[in-house]
C-alpha positions in Angstrom: -10.5 21.3 14.4 -7.7 18.2 14.8 -4.6 17.9 14.1 -2.7 14.4 13.5 0.1 13.6 12.2 1.3 11.2 9.6 3.1 9.8 6.3 3.2 10.5 3.3 3.7 7.8 0.9 4.6 8.7 -2.8 3.1 5.9 -5.0 4.2 7.9 -8.2 4.5 11.1 -9.4 1.3 12.1 -9.5 0.0 10.3 -6.5 0.5 10.1 -2.9 -1.3 8.3 -0.1 -1.5 8.6 3.7 -1.0 6.0 6.6 -0.6 7.2 10.3 2.2 7.0 12.1 2.1 4.0 13.4 1.7 1.9 11.2 4.9 2.5 9.3 7.4 -0.7 10.5 10.3 0.3 8.2 11.5 1.9 4.7 13.6 -0.7 2.5 15.4 -0.2 -0.6 16.7 -3.6 -1.4 13.8 -6.4 -1.9 13.3 -9.6 -3.4 10.1 -10.1 -5.0 8.6 -12.8 -5.8 6.0 -13.2 -8.5 2.3 -15.1 -7.8 1.3 -16.4 -10.7 -2.6 -15.7 -11.8 -3.0 -13.2 -9.2 -5.1 -10.3 -9.5 -2.7 -7.1 -11.3 -3.1 -5.3 -7.8 -1.1 -8.5 -5.2 0.9 -9.9 -7.9 4.0 -10.2 -5.5 5.0 -11.0 -2.8 8.2 -9.6 -0.3 10.9 -11.2 1.1 11.6 -9.5 4.4 13.1 -10.6 7.4 12.7 -14.3 6.6 8.9 -13.4 6.0 6.7 -13.1 3.1 4.6 -10.5 2.4 1.3 -9.0 0.2 2.6 -6.0 -2.5 -0.4 -4.6 -2.4 -0.3 -1.5 -5.2 -3.3 0.9 -4.9 -2.9 2.1 -8.3 -3.3 -0.8 -10.1 -6.6 -1.4 -7.8 -8.0 1.6 -8.6 -7.5 1.4 -12.1 -4.8 4.0 -12.7 -1.6 3.5 -14.9 1.2 1.8 -12.5 2.8 -0.6 -15.0 5.6 2.5 -15.7 6.4 2.9 -11.8 5.9 -0.6 -10.7 9.9 -1.1 -12.1 11.0 1.9 -10.7 9.8 1.5 -7.2 12.7 3.3 -4.9 11.5 1.9 -1.8 9.3 -0.3 0.0 7.1 0.7 3.0 6.5 -2.2 5.5 3.4 -1.7 7.5 1.5 -3.4 9.7 -2.6 -3.6 10.3 -5.5 -5.3 13.0 -6.2 -8.3 11.3 -10.3 -9.1 12.1 -8.9 -11.2 15.1 -8.5 -8.7 17.7 -5.2 -7.7 18.9 -3.6 -9.5 16.3 -1.2 -7.6 13.6 0.1 -8.5 10.3 2.6 -7.0 7.5 2.3 -6.0 4.2 4.6 -3.7 2.1 3.4 -0.9 -0.5 6.1 -0.2 -3.4 7.1 3.6 -3.3 8.0 6.5 -5.7 10.1 8.1 -3.1 10.8 8.4 0.8 7.9 9.0 3.1 7.3 12.2 4.6 6.3 13.3 8.1 3.2 14.9 7.2 0.2 16.9 9.2 -3.2 16.4 8.2 -6.1 19.1 9.3 -10.2 18.4 9.4 -10.7 21.0 7.8 -8.4 19.9 4.5 -11.0 16.8 3.9 -12.4 16.0 0.5 -14.1 13.5 -1.1 -12.2 10.3 -2.5 -10.9 10.6 -5.9 -12.4 7.8 -7.5 -15.0 5.6 -6.6 -12.6 2.2 -5.9 -10.6 4.5 -3.4 -13.6 3.8 -0.9 -12.7 -0.2 -0.7 -9.4 1.0 0.7 -9.0 4.1 2.0 -10.7 5.6 5.0 -11.1 9.2 4.1 -9.4 11.8 1.6 -7.7 15.2 2.6 -6.2 18.3 0.1 -2.5 19.4 0.4 -2.5 22.7 -1.7 -5.1 20.7 -5.0 -3.7 17.3 -4.7 -5.6 15.1 -3.0 -4.4 12.4 -0.6 -6.6 9.0 0.0 -5.5 7.9 3.9 -5.3 3.9 3.4 -7.3 1.8 5.2 -4.7 -1.2 5.3 -7.2 -3.8 7.4 -8.8 -3.7 4.2 -6.2 -3.3 1.4 -4.4 -6.6 3.1 -7.1 -8.2 4.7 -9.5 -9.3 2.1 -10.1 -13.0 1.7 -8.0 -15.4 -0.1 -10.8 -16.6 -2.0 -10.5 -13.3 -4.2 -7.1 -14.5 -5.8 -6.5 -17.4 -7.8 -5.2 -20.5 -5.9 -1.3 -20.9 -6.8 0.6 -23.7 -6.5 3.9 -22.7 -4.2 5.9 -24.1 -6.9 4.9 -21.7 -9.5 6.5 -18.9 -7.5 9.7 -17.4 -8.8 11.9 -15.2 -7.3 12.3 -12.1 -9.1 16.0 -10.2 -8.9 15.7 -6.3 -7.3 
């Protein structure tokens, strides 16, 4: 049995996910959101961080869970790093969090099936923490989606929202 260290990210009061320790870059509180008109619900915003525009991916929206009430109440945002399709190139993304991330240990013995079919496209695997299923995110799959999956949006349509 192998044990790995990870970070548990609480997306809402009822749903958590996990990422590898090395994938976390920063956790921030005050964000500037930029609305992307006509973008799919799961990636409707960009986050302005250190003079970079980062995609804000909402796993709950992607998996058709109810995230609308949570979106406005995100207390923290995780800045995460993932390897791109180009070898040895990394990019950044953002995930809204309900609470501050927690360090955890994941044991192979706790592996379980993913809770819903849509999780398979953005998660490597899933494990049980007590009786709670926690998907392990595949950040490259989440953030590395081809741009043609999003509607074309002129930059003039972007509007900065107050945090």
